[in-house]
N, C-alpha and C positions, 0 to 999 in steps of 0.2 A: 264235260261236267262230271262224268265218272272219275276222271283223273284227279279232280278237286276233292272228291269224297275221299279217295285213298290218301291223298296228302293230309287231310284233316285227320282221318283215323289213324294215320302213322304218327302224327305230332302229338295228338291229344294224350296218349298215355304218358308221354314224357313229362307234361304238366301235372298230371295226376300223381306221379311218383315224386317229382323233385319239388313241386310247389314253387315258392319265390326263388329267384336266383341266389339271393343273398341269405338264404335260410342257413342258421346255424343251430347246432344241437345246444342244449342248455348248458352242458358241461364245457362248451366253447365260449361261454359268456361270463363276464364278471358283473354281477348285479349290485349297483350302488344304492345305498339306503339314504346316505346323507352327503351333501356336498358344500364345501366351504369355499368361498371366493375372497381372495385378497388381491391388493394391487402387487403386481410383480415388478421385475426389473424392466421387462419389455412387454407390458401388457397385463396379463392376469396370471396369478398363481392359485391353482385350483387343487383342492384337497378332497379326497373321497374316503368314505367309510363304507366298505363293502359288506354285503350280507354273507353269512357263512354258508358256503356251498360244499365244503369238504371238511376233513378232519382238522385242517389247520385254522388256528385262531384268526379273525380278520385283522388285517394290518392296514394302516393309512397308506394311500397312494396319492403321490403329488406330482403335478405337472404344470408346465407353463406354456403360454402362447399369447399371441396378440388378440386372439378371440377364443371363445369357448370351444368352438369346434376345432380351432387349431391345437388347443391344449389336449383335448380328447384324442385327436389324431396322433399327437406326440406320445400320449400314454399308451395307445394301441400299438405304436411301433416298438415299444419296449416291453410289451407283455404278450404272452400267448393267448390270453383271452380278450375278446372284444368288450369295450366299456359299454355296459347296458344301463340306460337311465330310465327305462320304462317303469321301474319299481322305486324310483326316488321319491322319498317322503318329505325330506327337509332340505332347505337351503340357508345357509348362514352366511351373511354379508359382513366382512370385517371392516374395522374402522378405516383403515388405509383406502379401501375401495370407496366407502361411503363419503369420504372427503374429497374425492375427485369426480366432479360433476360429469365430465366427458366420458370417463371409463365406465361410471355407473350407469349413464344413459345408454351407452353402447351395449353393455352386458344385458340390461334389461330389455333392449329391443331385440337381441338375439334369443333370450329366453321366451319372449312373447311370440316370436315367430317358430320357435321349436316345435316339431311335430312329435317329438320323442318324449318330452318332459310334460307331465300333467300340470294343467292349470290349477289343480287343487293341491299342489304341493305346498307345505307350510313354510313361510319365510320368516327369518329372525334377523337381528342385527346384534353385534357385539362391540364393546369398546376395546376389546383385546383383537387378536387376529383370529379369523375363522379357523385356520389351522390349529391354533391352540385349543379351540373349542373341540375339534375333531380328536386332538390328542387325549383330552380329558374325558371325552366320551368313551373312547375305546379302552381307557384304563378302567372305567366303571362297567363296561359291557360284559354281559354273561356269555358272549360268544356267538350271538345272533346278529349283531350289528344294528339291533333295533333299540338299543338303550335310550338314545336321545328322544327317539319318537315316543316311546312308552312313558318316559320321564315327563316329556312335554305334555302329553295328554292328561296324565294323572295330576300333574301339578297345576296346569292351567284350569282344569275343571274344578278343582277343590279350592284353590287360592285366588281370590279376586284381586291380584296385583299385576295381571297382564291380560291380554286378549289374544285369541286365535286370529291368525291373519293368513289366508291362502293367497296364492299368487294372483288368482283371477281378481279377488277383491283388492289386493294390493295395486293392481294396474288401474282398476276402476277409481279407486280413491286418488291416486296420483293424478289422473285425468281430470277428475271433478274438482280437486283442490289445488290445481295449478302447480303440480310437481311437489306437493306436500303430503305427508302421511306419517303415522307413527308405527314403527315396527315393534313387535315384542322383543325384549332384550334378554340375552343370555350371556353368562360370564363364566369362564373357568375360575374356580376357587380352590383353595388348599384342600377342601373336602370333596372336590368333584366339579360339579356345575351348579349354578345358581341362576334360576329363572325368575324375573321380576323387573319392574321398571320398563322403560321404553327408550326407543331410539327415534327422535324427531328429525324428519327430513323437511326441507323447505327449498323451493326453486331447485329440486332434483340433486341435493347434496346435503350432508350432515349439518344439522342446526344445533342440537344439543342432545344430551343424554338425560333421561327422566329417571329420578329415583322411585322408589316404591310408592311413596305418598303422592307423588305428581302423576304417576300412571293410574293410581287409584282414582284420583280426581277426574282424570280424563275418562275413566270408565263410568263415573257417575254421570259425565256429560253425555255419554253414549246411551245411558240407561242400561248398562250391562255390569253393574257392580255386585251382582250376586256372589256371595262367597267372601266379600271384602270384610276385613276385621277391623273394627274401630275400637279404641281404648280411651276411656274417660277416667279422670281422677276426681274423687269426691273425698276430701280429707285424706285420710290415709288408705283409703280404699281405691283399687283399680277395677273399673268396671269394663269388662270386654263385650263387644256386641258384634254379632255377625249378620250381615245384610242377607235377608232371605228373598226379598222381592225388590226390584229397582225398575223405576219408570221415570221418563223425562219428557217434558213437552216445552217446546219453544214458541213463544208468542211475540211476534214483531208488530209494533204499531208505529205509524208515522206521526209525528208531532206537528203542530201548526208551524213551527220554525223550520220544518224540513228535516229535522233530525230524527232518528229512529230510537225506540225504546225496545230492547230485548229482555223479556222476562224468562228466565229459565226455571221452570217449575218441576220440582222432583217429588215423586211420591214413593216412599220407602218403607218397607217393613223390616224389622230386625228382632233377632232373638238374643237375649242376655245369656252369656255363657258363665260357666263356674258356679260357685256356691253363692246363690243369691237367695236372701231369706224372703219370706212371704210378704214382709212389709214393703218390699221393693215394688209390689204389684197393686199397692193401694193407689187410688185415683191421683192423690196429691204426689206421691212418689213417682209414679209413671210420667205424670206431667213434667215434673222436675228433670227427670232423666231424659225425656224427649227433647226438651229445650236444650240440655247439655249436648246431646248428640247432634242436634240440628245445627248448633253453632260450630261444632267441629267440622261438620260436612260443608257448611257454608264457607268456612275459612279455608279449607283445603281447596275447593273450587275456585274461590277468589284468588288463591295463590297461584294456581296454573294459568288462570287467565291473565294475571299480572305478569307471569313469565312470558306468555305469548306477547303481550303489549311491549314488554321490554326488548323482545326479539323483532319487533315491529312487523309481525305477521299474525293474521287471524285465520290462516289456512289450516295449519296442522291439526288444530283442535276441531275443525269442521265448522266453526262459527260462521265464516265468510260464505261457505257454499249454502248454508242453510238460509242466510239473508238473500243470496241470489236467487234461490228457489222461491222464496216468498215474495221477493220484490225485484224481479229481473232488470227493473229500470234504475236501480239504486247505483249511483256512480261516485258517491262521496268516499272519503277515506273512513275506513271502518272505526278506528279508534277515535277519530275526531267527531264522528257523527253518529255513533251508536252508543247509548248508554245502557249498561247491563245490570240487571238485578237478579241475584241468585236467591231463590225462594224454595229451600227444602222443607219437606214436611215428612216426618218420620213417625211410625207407630211401632211401639216396642210390644212385642207379643210374649205372653207367658210360654215357655217351651213345652208345658204340658207335664213336666216332672212333678212328682209328689214332693210337696215342700212342708 
């Protein structure tokens, strides 16, 4: 027994000093902030934007592999520092990857099982290549590697033309909506990067790209349209309105013939922007403007629903999953058996400025 005690006492200090066997000093690691994934010649082409950890400006790192792990191992074999993904904040999926159902499903499965990548990392899609987005990001970066993350947070918070989507929520929506989801969209442009619109997936592959108005209509359907800017025209005047509060309720009711009626009721509050004279807030003028903006919102939502119908899916907008929650026994074709009524109600508030 005493011999075992001596063995323990001899080995224990080694663990206290060395810790984990694969422990590395921070200067031996390359911390990645953004990862872009495209389809490669033989699997995946992965681009990284690292954080700045020394005097040199961050440079894009690109590697290829049949799996993400394979690509990272290839990257490590060519660099003195180990690829560290624990600080990863954003993943961008390129169009070439989104169009390949098998490759997309495989990389998502690998990301889901990864113990190194946080499930709270933000995911985006692009009509360009993810690599091009990384290039545009690094051109605009101030040397920290955090440009895209800060750009996304500030833009998504203030402008209601996209929604935030973390990887955990992304996986949940794909599961609930039978492989369908809408990713926020980012594009490299001449002036840098543009955040707006969406990337619609259906059956685990690219379905279509949404423009700003279509994405905005989708946010209305989610009840997350705060910050959205609407513009109406009255004669020669242009009236901009900012959505301050957004709420939506879905009411499904079964009809005697077995069909379903879905009423989408939106309760909205908005603030007029720009120079608006006091006459705009008389009861008569307010009613007129509210009807004007109500019709704009109704049209935008009906257009995105029409797009979903043309694409023959009710999944990526979340309509079908809401019906399944309400009526698990429903087995009919959504578009043949469900009648949708869009019923927005908006109240325009005086912004409180002296007029």
